[in-house]
N, C-alpha and C positions, 0 to 999 in steps of 0.2 A: 914861620912856616905853615903852608897852607895843608890842613887835612880833612879828611871826611872820614866818619864811622858810618856804615851802613849797619840796620839791624832791623828784626820783622820779619825775615825768611822762615821757612819751615814746611813741613809736608801737610799739605791738604788735599781735600777730596774733590774731583772735578765738579764745578759750579759752587764751590767755595769762595770765600774772600781772604785776604791778606792785605795789611798795611804796612808799607816799608816806610823806614825813616833814615834819613842820612842827616848827620849834625856837622856842621862847619866850626871849624876851630878859630876862624879870623872874623873880625869885624867885616871887612869889606865882603863877606858873604851876601850882604843886602846888595850890592852892586853888581852881582854876577848873575849871568843867566846859568841855569842849570839844567841839567839832564840826567835821565836816566837810560842806562844800557843795559843790555843783557845778551849773555853768550851761552847757548845751549852747547851740549856735547857734541864735538864734532864740526860746531858751524863756527861763522865769523860772529864777530862781536856787533851787534845792531842797536840803534838808537830807538828808543821805545817811546820817550815823550820829552819835550823840552818846555821849559817855562821861563819867562823873561824877569828880569829883577825883581820888578814891582808886582809880578804873578798877573799882570793884566792880559797876557798874550800865552797860550799853549799851543801846541803841537803835536798830533799822535802818529805815528806809524799805525797803517790802515789795519793791521791785524788785533789792535786793542782798541780802537775808537768804540767808544759807547760801553766798554767796559772797563777802562781804567781812568783813574783821574790823578794828573799831576797837580800839588800844590805846593803852598811854602809859608813857613812862619819866620820871616825876616828877625823880629824882635827874639825868637828861640836859636835863631841860626839854621832852622831845620827844613829839609826837603822831604817831601811825603809822597807817596805813590799807593793810591788805594787802587786794589785790584779786586775787581768782581767777576763773577762768573767765570772761574778759573779754567783753564783747558789744559789737557796734557802736554801740548804744545808750547805751553807758557813756562814749561820746567826749563831752569835757566839758573845761571848766577846772575845777579842783578846789581849793577854799580850805580853809584853816582857819579857825576863829573861836574867840575866847576872849573873854567878856563882849561889850564892843561893838567889839572890835578883830578885824580881819581881815588876812589875808596876802594876799600880791600874787596869789597863783595859780599853779598849775603845770598845763601843758596835758597832757591824755591823749586820744591818738587809737587807737582801735581799728579796724585795717583788713587786709584781705589785700593 
């Protein structure tokens, strides 16, 4: 059974940084394209960033380009999202996704 477990969320001041992690439960993690999504209160879930199975290709939604970095360590079956220069509008629950499987989410709050 495929499971993903996110961690690393929390409360941070504007301009601060957080690193999210998502650990996968199966060996085929290394063959999956993976993505980070987020859902803010009252809004639809949106894709934030995606990365190919080898990590060689990445894509970002415009609002996070040059601030967020997606990466992965296939030996550790772990996906990362480094978030810098955080803004209040980045406040959301962040989810990782691989194939049709989702993690449970981790809350990020950006507030002074």
